C-alpha positions in Angstrom: 111.0 50.0 -54.6 108.8 50.5 -57.6 110.4 50.3 -61.0 108.5 53.6 -62.0 108.6 56.8 -60.0 105.6 58.9 -59.3 106.3 61.1 -62.3 106.1 58.1 -64.7 103.2 58.4 -67.0 104.2 56.6 -70.3 103.7 53.0 -69.4 102.8 50.4 -72.0 100.6 47.9 -70.2 101.0 45.2 -72.8 104.8 45.4 -72.8 104.9 45.4 -69.0 102.5 42.4 -68.9 104.6 40.6 -71.5 107.7 40.8 -69.3 105.8 39.6 -66.3 104.1 36.8 -68.1 107.4 35.3 -69.2 108.5 35.0 -65.6 105.1 33.7 -64.4 105.1 31.0 -67.1 108.5 29.8 -66.2 107.4 29.0 -62.7 103.8 28.1 -63.3 104.3 24.4 -64.0 106.1 23.8 -60.7 104.0 26.2 -58.7 102.6 24.8 -55.4 100.1 26.8 -53.5 99.5 30.5 -53.9 102.0 32.3 -56.2 103.0 35.1 -53.7 106.1 35.8 -55.8 104.0 36.8 -58.8 102.1 39.3 -56.7 105.3 40.8 -55.3 106.5 41.3 -58.9 103.2 42.9 -59.9 103.8 45.5 -57.2 107.5 46.0 -57.7 107.1 46.4 -61.5 104.5 49.1 -61.2 101.8 47.0 -62.9 99.3 47.4 -60.1 99.6 51.2 -60.4 97.8 50.9 -63.7 94.7 50.1 -61.6 94.9 53.4 -59.8 93.8 56.9 -61.0 96.4 59.5 -61.7 95.1 61.9 -59.1 95.9 59.2 -56.5 99.4 58.5 -57.7 98.5 55.7 -60.2 99.1 55.4 -63.9 95.5 54.7 -64.8 95.5 52.1 -67.6 92.7 52.6 -70.1 90.1 49.9 -70.7 91.3 48.5 -74.1 95.0 48.6 -73.1 94.3 46.8 -69.9 92.1 44.2 -71.6 95.0 43.5 -74.0 97.5 43.4 -71.2 95.4 41.1 -69.1 95.2 38.6 -72.0 98.9 38.6 -72.2 99.4 38.3 -68.4 97.0 35.3 -68.4 99.2 33.5 -70.9 101.9 33.4 -68.2 99.7 32.5 -65.3 95.9 32.7 -65.5 95.3 32.4 -61.8 97.5 35.5 -61.1 95.9 37.4 -63.9 92.4 36.7 -62.6 93.2 38.3 -59.3 94.3 41.4 -61.1 91.2 41.4 -63.3 89.0 41.2 -60.2 90.8 44.2 -58.8 90.3 46.0 -62.1 86.6 45.4 -62.0 86.4 47.0 -58.5 88.9 49.8 -59.0 87.7 50.7 -62.5 84.2 51.4 -61.2 85.5 53.2 -58.1 87.8 55.5 -60.1 85.0 56.4 -62.5 82.0 56.7 -60.2 83.8 57.8 -57.0 81.0 56.6 -54.7 83.0 57.0 -51.5 84.1 60.1 -49.6 87.3 61.5 -51.2 89.4 60.9 -48.1 88.3 57.2 -47.9 89.2 56.6 -51.6 92.5 58.3 -51.1 93.2 56.0 -48.1 92.4 52.9 -50.1 94.5 53.9 -53.1 97.3 55.0 -50.8 97.4 51.6 -49.1 97.7 49.8 -52.5 100.3 52.3 -53.8 102.4 51.9 -50.7 102.1 48.3 -49.8 100.9 46.6 -53.0 98.2 44.1 -52.9 94.9 43.9 -54.7 91.3 44.7 -53.8 88.2 42.6 -54.2 84.5 42.3 -53.3 83.7 39.7 -50.6 80.0 38.9 -51.0 79.4 35.1 -51.5 78.5 33.1 -48.5 78.0 29.3 -47.9 74.2 29.4 -47.4 73.0 32.2 -49.5 75.4 32.4 -52.4 76.1 35.7 -54.0 74.0 38.7 -53.2 73.9 39.4 -56.9 71.3 36.6 -57.0 69.1 38.5 -54.5 70.2 37.0 -51.2 70.8 39.1 -48.1 74.1 38.3 -46.4 74.3 36.8 -43.0 77.5 38.7 -42.2 76.6 41.4 -39.6 78.1 44.6 -38.3 77.5 45.7 -34.7 78.0 49.3 -33.8 80.7 50.1 -31.2 82.5 53.2 -30.1 84.2 54.7 -33.2 83.0 52.1 -35.7 81.7 48.6 -36.2 82.5 45.0 -35.3 82.1 42.7 -38.3 81.2 39.0 -37.9 80.7 36.5 -40.8 82.0 34.0 -43.3 82.7 34.6 -47.0 83.7 32.1 -49.6 85.3 32.2 -53.0 87.2 35.3 -52.2 89.5 35.4 -55.2 93.1 36.4 -54.4 92.5 36.6 -50.6 96.2 36.0 -49.7 97.2 39.0 -51.9 94.4 41.4 -51.0 95.2 44.8 -49.4 91.4 45.5 -49.0 88.4 43.2 -48.5 85.2 45.0 -49.6 82.9 43.0 -47.4 79.1 43.0 -47.8 77.4 43.2 -44.4 74.0 44.0 -42.9 73.7 46.9 -40.4 71.0 46.8 -37.7 67.6 48.4 -38.1 67.3 52.2 -37.5 64.6 54.8 -37.8 65.7 55.6 -41.3 66.1 51.9 -42.2 63.6 49.7 -40.3 64.8 46.5 -42.0 68.4 47.4 -41.6 71.0 48.5 -44.2 73.2 46.6 -46.7 76.7 48.2 -46.6 80.3 47.6 -47.7 82.8 47.3 -44.9 86.3 48.2 -46.1 88.4 45.7 -44.2 92.2 46.1 -44.2 94.4 43.1 -44.7 95.9 41.9 -41.4 93.1 43.3 -39.3 92.7 41.5 -35.9 90.0 38.8 -36.2 90.4 38.5 -40.0 91.3 34.9 -40.9 91.9 33.4 -44.3 91.5 29.7 -44.8 92.9 28.0 -47.9 89.8 26.0 -49.2 90.9 26.0 -52.8 93.9 23.7 -52.6 93.5 20.9 -55.2 90.6 22.6 -57.0 90.2 21.7 -60.6 90.8 25.1 -62.1 93.0 28.2 -61.3 94.6 26.5 -58.3 96.8 29.5 -57.7 94.0 32.1 -57.5 93.7 31.9 -53.7 90.0 31.5 -54.0 89.7 31.2 -50.2 87.3 31.3 -47.3 87.5 34.4 -45.2 86.3 34.5 -41.6 85.5 37.7 -39.6 85.6 37.4 -35.8 84.6 40.8 -34.5 86.8 42.6 -36.9 86.8 46.3 -36.1 86.0 48.6 -39.0 86.2 52.4 -38.4 83.0 54.2 -39.1 84.5 56.1 -42.0 85.2 52.8 -43.8 81.6 51.6 -43.6 80.4 52.8 -47.0 77.6 52.5 -49.6 74.9 52.1 -47.0 71.5 51.3 -48.6 68.3 50.5 -46.8 67.4 46.9 -47.5 63.9 47.8 -48.6 65.5 50.0 -51.3 68.1 47.5 -52.4 66.5 46.3 -55.6 65.7 49.8 -56.7 69.3 50.9 -56.2 70.8 48.1 -58.3 71.0 50.4 -61.2 70.8 49.7 -64.9 71.9 46.8 -66.9 75.5 47.8 -66.9 75.5 47.4 -63.1 74.5 43.8 -63.3 77.1 41.2 -62.3 79.6 40.7 -65.2 78.1 43.3 -67.4 80.1 46.4 -66.4 82.9 47.5 -68.8 85.8 46.4 -66.6 84.5 42.8 -66.6 86.0 42.6 -70.1 89.3 42.2 -68.3 88.0 38.9 -66.8 87.0 37.8 -70.3 90.5 38.6 -71.4 92.0 36.2 -68.9 90.1 33.3 -70.4 91.0 34.4 -73.9 94.6 34.4 -72.7 94.3 30.8 -71.5 93.0 29.8 -75.0 95.9 31.6 -76.7 98.4 29.9 -74.4 97.0 26.6 -75.4 97.2 27.4 -79.0 100.8 28.4 -78.8 101.6 25.3 -76.7 99.9 23.0 -79.3 101.7 24.7 -82.2 105.1 24.3 -80.4 104.3 20.6 -79.8 103.2 20.0 -83.4 106.2 21.7 -84.9 108.7 19.7 -82.8 107.0 16.3 -82.4 108.6 13.8 -84.9 107.3 10.3 -84.5 109.6 7.7 -85.9 106.9 6.2 -88.1 106.3 9.6 -89.7 109.9 11.0 -89.9 108.7 14.6 -89.9 106.8 16.9 -87.5 103.2 16.2 -87.1 102.5 19.8 -88.0 102.5 18.6 -91.6 99.4 16.4 -91.0 96.1 17.8 -92.3 94.1 16.7 -89.3 96.6 18.6 -87.0 96.4 21.7 -89.2 92.6 21.6 -89.0 92.6 21.3 -85.2 95.1 24.2 -84.9 92.9 26.1 -87.4 89.8 25.7 -85.4 91.7 26.9 -82.3 92.9 30.0 -84.1 89.5 30.7 -85.6 87.5 30.7 -82.4 90.1 32.8 -80.6 90.2 35.4 -83.4 86.4 35.8 -83.4 86.3 36.1 -79.6 89.2 38.6 -79.6 87.6 40.8 -82.2 84.4 41.0 -80.2 86.3 41.7 -76.9 88.5 44.4 -78.3 85.7 46.1 -80.3 83.5 46.2 -77.3 86.2 47.8 -75.2 86.9 50.3 -77.9 83.2 51.2 -78.3 82.9 51.8 -74.5 85.8 54.2 -74.6 85.1 56.0 -77.8 81.3 56.0 -78.1 79.8 57.0 -74.7 76.5 57.5 -76.6 76.3 53.8 -77.1 77.0 52.6 -73.6 73.3 51.9 -72.8 73.4 49.3 -75.6 76.8 47.7 -74.7 75.9 45.3 -71.8 74.7 42.8 -74.4 78.0 43.1 -76.2 79.9 42.7 -72.9 77.8 39.5 -72.3 78.7 38.3 -75.8 82.4 38.9 -75.3 82.3 36.9 -72.1 80.4 34.1 -73.7 82.6 34.0 -76.7 85.9 34.3 -74.8 85.2 31.6 -72.3 83.7 29.1 -74.7 86.6 29.8 -77.2 89.0 29.0 -74.4 87.2 25.7 -73.7 87.1 24.8 -77.4 90.8 25.7 -78.0 92.1 23.9 -74.9 90.2 20.7 -75.8 91.6 20.8 -79.3 95.0 21.3 -77.8 94.7 18.0 -75.9 93.8 16.2 -79.1 96.8 17.7 -80.9 99.2 16.4 -78.3 97.4 13.1 -77.6 98.4 11.3 -74.4 101.3 13.6 -73.7 98.8 16.4 -73.1 97.6 14.7 -69.9 101.0 14.9 -68.3 102.6 17.8 -66.5 105.4 17.8 -69.2 103.1 20.0 -71.2 101.0 23.0 -70.0 98.0 21.8 -72.0 96.3 19.9 -69.2 96.6 23.0 -66.9 95.1 25.3 -69.6 92.3 22.8 -70.2 91.4 22.8 -66.5 91.8 26.6 -66.1 89.5 27.4 -69.0 86.6 25.6 -67.4 86.4 28.1 -64.5 85.2 30.7 -67.0 81.9 28.8 -67.4 81.0 29.8 -63.9 82.1 33.4 -64.0 79.2 35.8 -64.2 77.3 36.1 -66.4 77.1 32.3 -66.9 76.1 31.1 -70.4 72.4 31.0 -69.8 72.3 34.5 -68.3 74.6 35.9 -71.0 72.6 34.4 -73.8 69.4 35.8 -72.2 70.9 39.3 -72.1 72.0 39.0 -75.7 68.7 37.6 -76.9 66.6 40.2 -75.1 68.7 43.0 -76.6 68.2 41.6 -80.1 64.5 41.2 -79.6 64.2 44.8 -78.2 66.0 46.2 -81.3 63.4 44.6 -83.5 60.4 45.4 -81.4 58.0 47.6 -83.4 60.1 47.3 -86.5 58.6 46.4 -89.8 59.3 42.7 -90.1 57.1 42.0 -93.1 58.9 40.1 -95.8 
């Protein structure tokens, strides 16, 4: 039973995330495998309803409130928060653009509202990598009576054990209108016959509870109504849209940046707690009084404050200044770059504050250090992010009077 009835509208996402994060943090250190209990609590508390639009029974959290909430959720358990942020990226775009038939969107939202679970894109494959880099998936859909049979193998499907819907990139066979075939999205329901999830993430370096699994499709039936976003392969590049559509540059990807900022903040708080309570016998007082400790804590705080300011200002501008949206992909890239690198910097300094104790499971610092590194490989990666930022700066100056 949900904690909020369908009439509830006044939900504070940050306060709700705060309560959930406390419970997540309490079990994170001893967590083994996928944290299914966390995801049950996300549904029971009504937090997942913040992803859904009001016209579909959701409570529709806004961009900045959800960015702030996701940072707080990640301080409790970053792996769980990342699954939610991935779903926010998908659902945020769906609820704003409405690219699907209304009855299909209602079916997808209704399934999440009723049964819980998240939603994510399933695009990356072992041989070709992500289609965002230009590859054509090998996963195929064959027409049958009433729909399609999907066959293929996807990797790095974040949150797979908790997904209600798998938005699976497939290729449809050639037709008169599409001689090279079509690229399409198959909306695959969790539990569909032939859908198999394999835990290939156990023991990974970072975000071990994110369920970043392999997913196999063995003639999974998908009704024709759930085969959406069909685009002739020859038109694929032209349909990719503007800069805001590029991987990691849409507004809701700020929620992913917030997860890594949350990791850095959790490391800061853990390091402060350690420094305030650690009293070596040779010193006779907490190490927090030592200048070199204060300086390390200061650097952690400084990089996190700078990243947070950029993240929140970018979310605010997207919401309040629609006229600037064409210019904001570079800011979104900057927020991602700053948040992930701030998390890496902060967590490394956290290790140095606590010394050898930081390498043990007695403190969460080693987990935060490991988890922060996953952000380096989240799109856009640093080289691509800096390229976007640099091109935007150059374009602004193009044709300007630059004489001294």
